[in-house]
Legacy VTK file of the C-alpha trace (Angstrom):
# vtk DataFile Version 3.0
C-alpha trace
ASCII
DATASET POLYDATA
POINTS 297 float
73.034 110.934 69.520
70.100 109.193 67.718
70.120 107.716 64.311
67.847 105.872 62.904
67.687 102.249 61.733
68.962 100.725 58.675
66.052 100.264 55.179
68.266 97.426 54.264
66.776 96.908 50.299
66.836 93.044 50.186
68.279 92.449 46.987
71.733 94.377 47.743
73.829 91.996 47.818
76.288 94.505 50.198
78.729 91.193 49.138
79.674 93.451 45.931
79.812 96.851 47.914
83.742 97.816 48.505
84.796 100.362 51.535
88.511 100.792 51.863
90.012 101.759 55.502
93.089 104.188 54.923
94.661 104.925 57.870
98.351 107.425 58.589
99.933 103.603 58.975
100.268 100.014 59.842
102.542 100.426 63.214
100.740 102.128 65.586
98.107 100.726 67.788
95.401 103.304 67.110
96.149 102.553 63.984
95.514 99.029 64.131
92.365 99.588 66.530
90.675 101.529 64.286
91.192 98.317 61.463
89.666 96.055 64.329
86.811 98.649 64.636
85.925 98.107 60.894
87.233 94.498 59.993
84.506 93.920 63.080
81.437 95.192 61.702
82.248 94.585 57.886
82.502 90.802 58.805
78.943 90.925 60.671
77.493 92.333 57.750
79.270 91.368 54.240
80.195 94.069 53.136
83.682 93.788 51.249
86.398 95.444 53.461
90.620 96.549 52.789
92.556 98.160 55.025
95.648 100.011 53.245
98.021 102.682 54.722
101.494 104.008 53.776
104.459 102.817 54.289
105.202 105.393 55.890
103.412 109.181 56.984
104.880 111.158 54.120
101.320 112.856 52.268
102.431 111.926 48.603
102.235 108.871 49.604
99.029 108.869 51.403
97.751 110.345 47.983
98.619 107.505 46.163
97.246 105.223 48.294
93.795 106.545 47.859
94.105 107.218 44.115
95.051 103.298 44.646
92.530 102.697 45.962
89.828 105.028 43.896
90.995 103.006 41.047
90.563 99.178 42.314
87.151 100.782 42.140
86.718 101.014 46.380
82.552 102.634 46.410
83.186 105.092 49.532
86.602 105.433 51.653
86.690 105.870 54.906
90.213 108.327 55.767
92.214 109.096 58.151
93.695 112.085 57.171
98.123 112.606 57.407
97.604 115.725 56.102
94.487 119.012 56.225
95.167 120.586 52.629
97.567 118.782 50.154
94.882 114.835 50.387
92.014 117.214 49.792
93.408 117.207 46.657
92.934 113.073 46.628
89.474 113.434 48.466
88.244 115.929 45.906
89.545 113.408 42.783
87.908 110.386 44.774
84.932 112.315 44.998
84.887 113.454 41.650
85.161 109.815 40.512
82.531 108.825 42.461
83.874 107.194 45.596
82.532 108.728 49.187
84.453 109.569 52.225
83.871 109.375 55.417
86.494 111.054 58.114
87.689 109.013 60.805
89.733 111.081 63.651
91.631 112.893 60.708
89.771 114.528 58.666
91.083 116.744 55.782
89.473 120.490 54.136
87.624 118.850 51.538
83.995 117.709 52.179
83.060 114.885 53.760
79.879 112.535 54.696
80.676 112.645 58.188
83.263 113.218 60.287
83.899 110.666 63.684
86.575 111.776 65.783
87.569 113.313 69.384
86.143 116.018 69.853
90.516 117.240 70.117
89.723 121.077 72.020
87.912 119.455 74.603
90.762 116.524 74.853
93.374 119.632 75.139
91.673 121.028 77.472
90.958 117.736 79.594
95.064 117.320 80.076
95.597 120.948 80.903
93.150 120.525 84.015
94.955 117.569 85.027
97.923 119.645 84.525
97.396 122.615 87.090
95.660 119.822 89.531
98.646 117.311 89.743
101.586 121.306 89.665
99.184 122.111 92.416
98.798 119.469 94.441
102.565 118.571 93.963
102.546 122.402 95.794
104.787 123.111 92.512
102.668 126.442 91.847
105.451 128.440 89.333
107.217 127.113 86.718
107.373 126.165 82.602
105.668 123.679 80.834
106.103 122.142 77.447
104.133 120.081 74.884
105.798 117.988 72.463
104.577 116.708 69.295
105.134 115.177 66.018
105.987 116.316 62.815
104.030 116.206 59.722
101.397 118.711 62.584
97.877 117.775 61.780
94.664 119.433 63.015
93.583 116.828 65.440
97.166 117.204 67.906
96.979 120.847 66.958
93.413 121.308 68.555
94.918 118.978 71.938
97.157 121.760 71.651
95.215 124.756 71.278
92.917 123.362 74.692
95.659 122.610 76.473
97.822 126.315 76.120
94.473 128.000 76.837
93.527 126.332 79.629
97.151 127.437 80.995
97.222 130.482 80.263
94.096 130.921 81.653
95.443 129.943 84.984
98.036 132.286 84.378
100.767 130.886 87.018
103.061 128.766 84.633
104.812 129.426 81.474
104.014 128.238 78.519
107.311 127.487 76.284
107.423 126.960 72.298
106.393 123.592 71.628
108.551 121.082 70.588
108.492 118.918 67.482
110.659 115.557 66.558
110.088 113.695 63.248
106.923 110.660 64.526
108.764 107.471 65.710
109.172 107.533 70.380
113.160 107.095 69.296
113.145 110.692 67.366
110.802 111.940 69.777
112.838 111.000 73.469
115.558 112.769 71.767
114.327 115.933 71.474
113.033 115.673 75.152
115.548 115.154 76.416
117.593 118.219 74.502
114.282 120.316 75.822
115.036 118.815 79.493
118.062 120.100 79.197
117.594 123.564 77.806
114.515 123.915 80.110
116.225 122.290 83.775
112.889 123.755 85.695
111.335 122.059 83.870
107.450 121.899 85.607
105.991 119.918 83.013
105.057 117.833 79.875
101.759 117.006 77.497
102.581 114.550 74.907
100.083 114.829 71.946
99.696 112.120 70.979
101.013 107.760 71.136
104.667 107.997 69.045
104.993 111.482 71.167
104.292 109.593 74.736
106.463 106.843 74.296
109.223 109.086 73.249
108.690 111.421 76.337
107.870 108.534 78.549
111.618 106.894 77.693
112.734 110.446 78.630
110.881 110.537 81.477
112.634 107.296 82.745
116.339 108.461 80.810
116.331 111.404 82.944
114.723 110.309 85.989
113.681 113.756 85.956
110.973 114.877 88.842
108.341 116.198 85.862
104.723 116.131 85.671
103.752 113.552 82.248
100.844 113.613 80.596
100.431 111.636 77.135
97.672 110.665 74.670
96.952 107.721 73.460
96.785 104.304 74.843
99.771 100.995 73.900
100.645 98.351 76.690
104.570 100.070 77.607
102.569 103.674 78.039
100.372 101.612 80.203
103.901 100.753 81.830
105.064 104.050 82.142
101.151 104.926 84.263
101.906 101.714 86.461
105.312 102.793 87.508
104.850 106.231 88.227
106.380 107.885 84.769
103.213 109.522 83.680
100.831 110.707 85.629
98.305 110.058 82.763
96.843 109.971 79.163
93.934 110.794 77.374
92.619 107.827 75.666
90.300 107.882 72.055
88.159 104.799 70.983
89.121 104.625 67.375
87.798 101.498 67.801
84.192 103.075 68.094
85.236 105.767 65.476
85.695 103.347 62.494
82.950 100.449 63.641
80.206 103.498 63.558
81.989 104.094 60.619
81.412 101.217 58.795
77.999 100.777 59.596
77.864 104.985 58.688
78.869 103.448 55.297
76.373 101.004 54.552
74.182 103.702 55.153
75.319 106.027 52.459
76.224 102.894 50.025
71.988 101.814 50.912
70.049 105.108 50.010
69.667 105.811 54.632
69.818 108.640 55.957
73.322 109.347 57.897
73.842 110.578 60.837
74.946 113.960 62.367
78.112 115.684 60.278
80.981 115.388 62.737
79.856 112.586 65.589
82.253 112.420 68.744
83.504 109.412 69.914
84.530 110.330 73.245
87.400 110.111 75.383
88.704 108.614 78.150
91.258 109.668 80.730
93.519 106.223 82.173
95.767 107.075 85.385
97.187 103.917 87.795
93.537 103.802 89.249
92.120 103.183 86.290
90.185 104.048 83.386
88.060 106.931 83.565
85.225 107.885 80.876
84.949 111.714 80.329
82.313 112.223 77.282
LINES 1 298
297 0 1 2 3 4 5 6 7 8 9 10 11 12 13 14 15 16 17 18 19 20 21 22 23 24 25 26 27 28 29 30 31 32 33 34 35 36 37 38 39 40 41 42 43 44 45 46 47 48 49 50 51 52 53 54 55 56 57 58 59 60 61 62 63 64 65 66 67 68 69 70 71 72 73 74 75 76 77 78 79 80 81 82 83 84 85 86 87 88 89 90 91 92 93 94 95 96 97 98 99 100 101 102 103 104 105 106 107 108 109 110 111 112 113 114 115 116 117 118 119 120 121 122 123 124 125 126 127 128 129 130 131 132 133 134 135 136 137 138 139 140 141 142 143 144 145 146 147 148 149 150 151 152 153 154 155 156 157 158 159 160 161 162 163 164 165 166 167 168 169 170 171 172 173 174 175 176 177 178 179 180 181 182 183 184 185 186 187 188 189 190 191 192 193 194 195 196 197 198 199 200 201 202 203 204 205 206 207 208 209 210 211 212 213 214 215 216 217 218 219 220 221 222 223 224 225 226 227 228 229 230 231 232 233 234 235 236 237 238 239 240 241 242 243 244 245 246 247 248 249 250 251 252 253 254 255 256 257 258 259 260 261 262 263 264 265 266 267 268 269 270 271 272 273 274 275 276 277 278 279 280 281 282 283 284 285 286 287 288 289 290 291 292 293 294 295 296
């Protein structure tokens, strides 16, 4: 991917421009990495930058945060959309008021200048291929496989599910169970996963679609001490420990820092009359196992 060098008018004062990053929350490691990427680029360029997020993962609260950013004079919002459809109302309002929009990680349906994100369908396929390879290597050639996800459902995570499921179905040896959903915090995910395992005592594998689900699933596997192949998504210290202790086989890792580092560069380009990149910028994926990190794309 090549992008033209920014040509900024010397009379342009980036300190007069205001860019917001609005994430799903300020709790998860992923959210904090998004902030770090944007903050680092803002410090380098001198542009004004604010990070905000709803206190809880509630669509109405994120809509309020977006509207407040517009009221505060945001020239551009980098948005990790909590809800593909409903958040679009606030995005449309923001655009109508003159605020530009860039999506990072999770887009809404309302059009934006650019989307910087993982190819989540392909990432889900990678998880499916790893699941099959691991099961086969252990001589497990049949049995149920489950998917653990959180509420609310998000397009990014659904695409991971679709990719994973398509690979498992194509292989044909394993039975795919309906996705198990729970509220998005690790405690609720753990309780839901333990109930899911009890309901399916011959479960062969589990795939979790994001950080909180991976942590909750890992705790369930630790507590129940079942020989189930666990594959996660996203990274945190506790997830790395679970992999090193053989609770999880691996996790798929995105590049949130890159999303917002490049996103801030795209924001500056958009605000200074420069050409921005393609509508979708794939920020890549890696696989982390106990043997290290393998950059896939």
